[in-house]
C-alpha positions in Angstrom: -81.0 -124.6 72.3 -81.0 -121.0 72.3 -84.5 -120.0 70.0 -85.6 -116.6 68.2 -89.3 -116.1 68.1 -90.5 -113.2 65.6 -93.8 -112.5 66.1 -96.1 -111.8 68.7 -99.6 -112.1 68.2 -101.0 -115.5 68.8 -99.3 -118.0 66.4 -95.5 -116.6 67.6 -97.0 -115.9 71.4 -97.8 -119.8 71.2 -94.5 -120.6 70.4 -92.3 -119.2 72.2 -94.9 -120.4 75.2 -94.3 -124.0 74.3 -90.9 -124.0 73.4 -89.7 -122.2 76.6 -91.9 -124.9 78.1 -89.4 -127.5 76.9 -86.5 -126.0 78.7 -85.5 -124.2 75.5 -84.1 -120.7 75.7 -86.4 -117.9 73.6 -86.4 -114.6 72.6 -89.4 -113.3 71.8 -89.0 -110.1 68.7 -91.8 -108.2 67.5 -91.9 -105.1 66.1 -95.0 -103.9 68.3 -94.8 -102.3 71.6 -97.7 -104.5 72.6 -98.5 -108.2 71.6 -101.1 -109.1 69.3 -101.2 -105.9 67.6 -101.9 -107.8 63.8 -104.7 -110.2 63.4 -105.2 -111.3 66.2 -106.2 -108.3 67.3 -110.2 -108.1 67.0 -110.3 -111.0 65.1 -114.4 -113.5 64.8 -112.7 -115.8 68.3 -114.3 -118.7 67.2 -112.3 -121.9 67.8 -113.8 -123.5 64.7 -112.4 -126.8 65.1 -114.6 -129.7 63.3 -115.1 -127.1 60.1 -112.2 -126.0 59.0 -112.9 -126.6 54.8 -110.7 -124.0 53.5 -111.7 -121.6 51.2 -110.4 -123.2 47.9 -113.1 -125.1 47.2 -114.5 -126.8 44.1 -117.3 -124.6 44.2 -115.5 -120.8 45.1 -114.6 -119.7 41.4 -117.6 -120.1 39.8 -118.9 -117.3 42.6 -116.4 -115.0 42.0 -117.5 -113.2 38.7 -120.8 -112.4 40.6 -119.3 -111.6 43.8 -116.5 -108.9 42.0 -119.3 -107.5 39.8 -121.4 -107.6 43.5 -121.0 -104.3 45.5 -122.4 -106.5 48.8 -119.6 -109.3 47.7 -117.7 -111.3 50.4 -115.2 -111.2 48.5 -113.1 -108.1 46.9 -110.5 -108.6 44.8 -108.6 -104.9 43.6 -105.9 -106.1 41.3 -102.3 -104.4 42.7 -99.2 -104.1 40.3 -98.0 -106.5 42.9 -96.3 -110.1 41.3 -97.3 -111.9 44.9 -100.4 -111.2 44.2 -101.3 -112.6 40.9 -99.3 -115.5 41.8 -101.5 -116.0 44.7 -104.4 -115.8 43.2 -103.1 -118.3 40.5 -102.0 -121.0 42.6 -105.8 -120.5 44.6 -107.0 -121.0 42.0 -105.1 -124.0 40.7 -106.4 -125.5 44.4 -110.1 -125.1 44.3 -110.7 -128.9 43.1 -112.4 -131.4 45.4 -109.3 -133.9 45.7 -107.1 -130.6 47.1 -110.0 -129.2 48.8 -110.3 -132.7 50.4 -106.5 -133.5 50.9 -106.3 -129.9 52.6 -109.5 -130.5 54.5 -108.5 -133.7 56.2 -104.6 -132.1 57.5 -106.9 -129.4 58.6 -109.1 -131.2 60.5 -105.7 -133.4 62.6 -104.4 -129.9 63.3 -107.3 -128.2 64.6 -108.3 -131.3 66.8 -104.6 -131.0 68.2 -105.3 -127.8 68.4 -108.6 -128.1 71.0 -106.9 -130.8 72.8 -103.6 -128.6 73.7 -105.4 -125.4 74.4 -107.7 -127.6 77.3 -104.2 -129.5 78.6 -103.0 -125.9 79.2 -106.0 -124.5 80.5 -105.4 -126.7 83.1 -101.9 -125.3 84.2 -102.5 -121.7 83.4 -105.1 -120.0 84.9 -106.0 -117.6 81.8 -109.4 -115.8 81.2 -110.4 -114.9 77.7 -114.0 -115.1 77.9 -113.7 -118.7 76.8 -117.1 -120.6 75.9 -117.8 -124.3 74.9 -121.6 -122.9 73.4 -121.3 -124.9 70.2 -121.8 -123.4 66.7 -124.6 -122.8 64.1 -123.6 -122.4 60.1 -126.9 -120.8 59.1 -127.9 -121.3 55.7 -130.5 -119.3 53.5 -130.3 -122.0 50.5 -132.0 -125.0 51.0 -130.3 -126.2 48.0 -127.0 -124.9 49.5 -127.9 -126.9 52.8 -128.8 -129.8 51.2 -125.2 -129.3 49.5 -123.7 -129.0 53.4 -124.8 -132.5 54.1 -122.2 -134.3 51.7 -119.3 -132.1 53.8 -121.2 -132.8 57.6 -120.6 -136.7 56.4 -116.7 -136.2 54.8 -116.5 -135.1 58.4 -117.9 -137.7 60.4 -115.7 -139.9 58.7 -112.6 -137.4 60.6 -114.3 -136.7 63.9 -116.5 -134.4 63.9 -120.3 -134.4 65.3 -122.5 -133.0 63.5 -126.2 -132.4 63.0 -128.4 -130.9 59.9 -131.4 -128.7 61.2 -134.3 -127.5 59.7 -135.6 -124.4 60.0 -137.5 -124.9 63.3 -135.2 -127.1 64.9 -132.6 -123.9 64.4 -134.8 -121.4 65.7 -135.3 -123.7 68.9 -132.2 -124.0 69.1 -130.9 -120.2 68.8 -133.7 -118.2 68.8 -131.9 -114.9 68.0 -132.0 -115.8 64.5 -136.0 -115.2 64.1 -134.8 -112.0 62.4 -133.5 -113.7 59.6 -137.1 -114.4 58.8 -138.1 -117.0 56.2 -134.9 -116.4 54.6 -133.2 -119.2 57.2 -133.4 -122.9 55.2 -131.7 -124.5 58.5 -128.0 -125.1 60.0 -125.3 -127.0 60.8 -125.2 -127.8 64.5 -121.9 -128.7 66.5 -122.5 -128.3 69.8 -118.2 -128.7 70.7 -116.7 -126.0 68.7 -116.1 -123.1 71.4 -115.2 -119.4 71.0 -112.7 -116.6 72.8 -111.3 -113.3 72.3 -107.8 -114.6 70.9 -106.1 -110.8 72.1 -106.6 -111.3 76.0 -105.8 -115.3 75.3 -102.3 -113.8 73.6 -102.0 -111.1 76.5 -102.0 -113.5 78.9 -99.6 -116.5 77.7 -96.9 -113.6 77.0 -97.6 -112.3 80.5 -97.1 -116.4 82.1 -93.9 -115.6 79.1 -92.6 -113.0 80.7 -92.4 -114.2 83.9 -90.6 -117.4 83.0 -86.9 -117.6 83.8 -85.8 -118.8 80.0 -87.2 -116.3 78.4 -86.8 -112.9 77.2 -89.4 -110.7 75.8 -88.6 -107.9 73.4 -90.9 -106.1 72.2 -91.0 -102.6 69.7 -87.6 -103.5 68.5 -88.0 -104.1 64.3 -86.1 -106.9 63.1 -83.2 -105.6 60.9 -81.5 -108.3 59.8 -79.6 -111.6 60.1 -75.7 -112.7 60.9 -74.8 -115.5 58.7 -71.2 -115.8 58.9 -71.6 -119.4 57.0 -73.6 -118.7 54.2 -76.4 -121.3 55.8 -77.0 -120.8 59.7 -78.0 -118.1 61.3 -75.8 -116.8 64.4 -77.5 -113.8 64.7 -81.0 -111.9 64.3 -80.3 -108.0 64.6 -83.2 -105.7 65.5 -83.8 -102.0 67.3 -82.9 -102.9 70.6 -79.4 -105.2 69.4 -78.6 -108.1 68.4 -80.1 -111.9 69.5 -77.3 -114.6 69.4 -79.7 -117.2 68.3 -79.3 -121.1 67.8 -82.3 -120.9 65.9 -85.0 -118.4 64.3 -88.7 -118.7 64.1 -90.6 -117.0 62.2 -93.9 -116.5 63.3 -94.9 -112.8 61.7 -97.7 -113.7 60.1 -97.9 -111.1 56.6 -94.3 -110.1 57.6 -93.2 -113.4 57.3 -92.0 -113.2 53.0 -90.5 -110.2 53.5 -88.4 -111.2 56.5 -87.5 -114.6 55.0 -87.0 -112.8 51.5 -83.9 -110.9 53.0 -82.3 -114.6 53.7 -83.5 -115.2 49.9 -86.4 -117.9 50.3 -89.8 -116.7 50.1 -93.8 -118.5 51.1 -96.7 -118.2 49.3 -98.7 -116.0 52.2 -100.4 -113.1 51.2 -102.4 -110.6 53.4 -106.7 -111.2 53.5 -107.7 -108.5 54.7 -110.9 -109.0 57.1 -113.5 -106.5 59.3 -114.7 -106.8 62.7 -117.3 -105.6 65.0 -117.3 -105.0 68.4 -120.5 -105.0 70.2 -120.9 -104.0 73.5 -124.4 -106.1 75.0 -126.0 -106.1 77.8 -125.8 -110.0 80.1 -128.9 -111.7 79.1 -129.8 -110.0 76.2 -131.8 -112.0 73.7 -131.3 -110.2 70.7 -127.8 -111.6 70.7 -126.6 -115.4 69.5 -125.5 -117.1 73.1 -124.3 -120.0 70.4 -121.6 -118.9 67.4 -123.5 -117.9 63.9 -121.3 -118.6 60.9 -124.0 -116.7 58.1 -123.2 -119.0 55.4 -123.9 -116.9 52.1 -123.2 -113.6 53.8 -120.2 -114.9 55.3 -120.2 -113.8 58.7 -119.1 -115.1 61.7 -120.6 -113.8 65.1 -119.4 -115.1 68.6 -120.4 -113.4 72.5 -117.5 -113.2 73.8 -117.7 -112.1 77.9 -119.8 -108.3 77.4 -119.3 -108.1 73.9 -120.7 -109.5 70.6 -117.9 -110.1 68.0 -119.0 -109.6 64.3 -116.4 -110.3 61.6 -116.0 -111.1 57.6 -115.8 -110.1 54.1 -112.1 -111.0 52.6 -110.5 -107.9 50.6 -107.7 -108.8 48.5 -105.7 -105.1 48.3 -102.5 -105.4 49.2 -103.7 -102.3 52.2 -103.9 -102.9 55.9 -106.7 -100.0 55.3 -110.1 -100.1 57.2 -112.3 -98.6 54.3 -115.7 -97.4 55.4 -117.8 -98.3 52.9 -117.2 -102.1 53.8 -117.7 -101.5 57.4 -121.1 -99.9 56.5 -122.1 -102.7 54.3 -121.5 -104.8 57.5 -123.9 -102.8 60.0 -126.3 -103.6 56.8 -125.6 -107.0 56.5 -125.9 -107.6 60.6 -129.4 -105.0 60.5 -130.9 -107.2 58.0 -130.0 -110.3 60.2 -130.2 -108.7 63.7 -133.0 -105.7 63.8 -132.6 -105.6 67.7 -128.8 -105.0 68.3 -127.5 -102.1 69.0 -124.7 -100.7 66.5 -124.1 -97.6 67.6 -121.8 -98.4 70.1 -119.4 -100.6 67.3 -116.1 -100.2 67.3 -115.1 -101.3 63.5 -111.4 -103.0 62.8 -109.5 -104.3 59.9 -107.1 -107.1 60.1 -105.1 -108.8 57.7 -104.5 -112.3 58.1 -101.8 -114.5 56.8 -103.0 -116.6 54.1 -101.8 -119.0 52.1 -103.5 -120.3 48.7 -104.8 -124.1 49.4 -105.6 -122.5 53.3 -102.4 -124.8 54.9 -100.0 -122.8 57.3 -96.5 -123.6 57.0 -94.5 -125.2 60.3 -91.1 -126.6 59.8 -87.6 -126.4 59.1 -87.4 -123.3 55.9 -85.0 -124.1 53.6 -83.5 -120.6 53.2 -81.3 -121.6 56.5 -80.4 -124.9 58.2 -81.7 -123.4 61.2 -84.6 -121.5 60.4 -88.3 -122.5 61.0 -91.4 -121.3 60.2 -94.8 -121.1 61.5 -97.3 -118.5 59.5 -99.8 -119.0 57.0 -102.8 -119.9 59.2 -105.4 -117.8 57.7 -108.6 -117.0 59.3 -107.9 -120.5 61.3 -104.8 -118.4 63.4 -107.0 -118.8 66.8 -108.4 -122.1 66.2 -104.6 -123.7 65.2 -102.1 -121.9 67.4 -102.1 -124.0 69.9 -101.6 -127.4 67.6 -99.2 -125.3 65.6 -96.9 -124.3 68.2 -96.6 -128.5 69.5 -96.5 -129.2 66.1 -93.8 -126.9 66.1 -92.1 -127.9 69.4 -91.6 -131.5 68.3 -89.7 -130.7 65.3 -87.5 -128.7 67.3 -86.8 -130.4 69.8 -86.8 -133.8 68.1 -89.5 -135.1 69.6 -92.0 -137.7 68.4 -94.5 -135.9 66.0 -98.1 -135.5 67.2 -99.3 -136.3 64.0 -98.2 -136.3 60.0 -96.4 -132.7 59.5 -96.1 -133.3 55.7 -98.9 -131.1 54.4 -97.8 -128.6 56.5 -93.9 -128.7 56.0 -92.7 -125.5 54.1 
């Protein structure tokens, strides 16, 4: 089958790779001249397989008013006249309940564990260098009541196969001395020894290089999609791009936040909205004790820290404003919060970045056949878990499109 995959971020590249490995002829298309130019470029780097609870949780809505009134809040909402923003926010609010969150967590956990297994198998076949480490993860809490509440989530996730420990402050510091800068505010942490980290951009670029050398793959980057040919009104016969038309038997939309606009050209839509996040990439020296060796999430401030080779990646914040702009005040806020926790960390050479995460209201990616055309498939909406879920989503999509036994129950992810 001739398949056109639109999008060369981590989701599109992994989709193209596994479809090509299954024997399909694949054309990978993207408007950018290089892969990983969107949300895959400088994200948090954590491969967080055991902690995948969606943003829409039962405790989120009561916190929103306080966040909106605080200048240092992890979430900032700037209302616009875009109906898609309001529709997404309403759907998000409706998803903020215990039953929905628990069901979403269970499905995401299954997909995350599949993704972990697929990535490990891929590494045995492809020697990809992306600063990958299996160094575990600490979710640090500044509030004893919140840490106690986290015990319930740990107990629930244990039922789903997660192995986690709840540590007090002293045990946390013994495990990761670099957190000493948090001082008396550190109440403890949830430790997940099996978690991993890696550079998403390097992973995507490395896998893209493998694609370029596969005989059944065409890479057409720097070619924006201009439209679709549907002679019979149902099946897509060709994808029109800046580089010419591509005849196709099937199309995969893996274009991140651009997916809804492409779908609308076919009369469809998807509940995907861009949630802007920020990151800092900080050069560090080998053996620098001011830098955590274990991946860390500062729970209250929603800041993640991941050591990726000779840099520390720091990522944070959610801006719901519909723009890709890097806002200097938000970057300075992030730096102040980082210095408060890691006062010895030198941020003078930190590189700031902002990227738009393609998020659905429930936090569930859309993986499966679209109703907008008979031969159209989606793999989009992974949000902040794009790197974590990429290999699992690609494996699930490949099984669906190739009529293979599905590796998990796919009903929760169907568009």
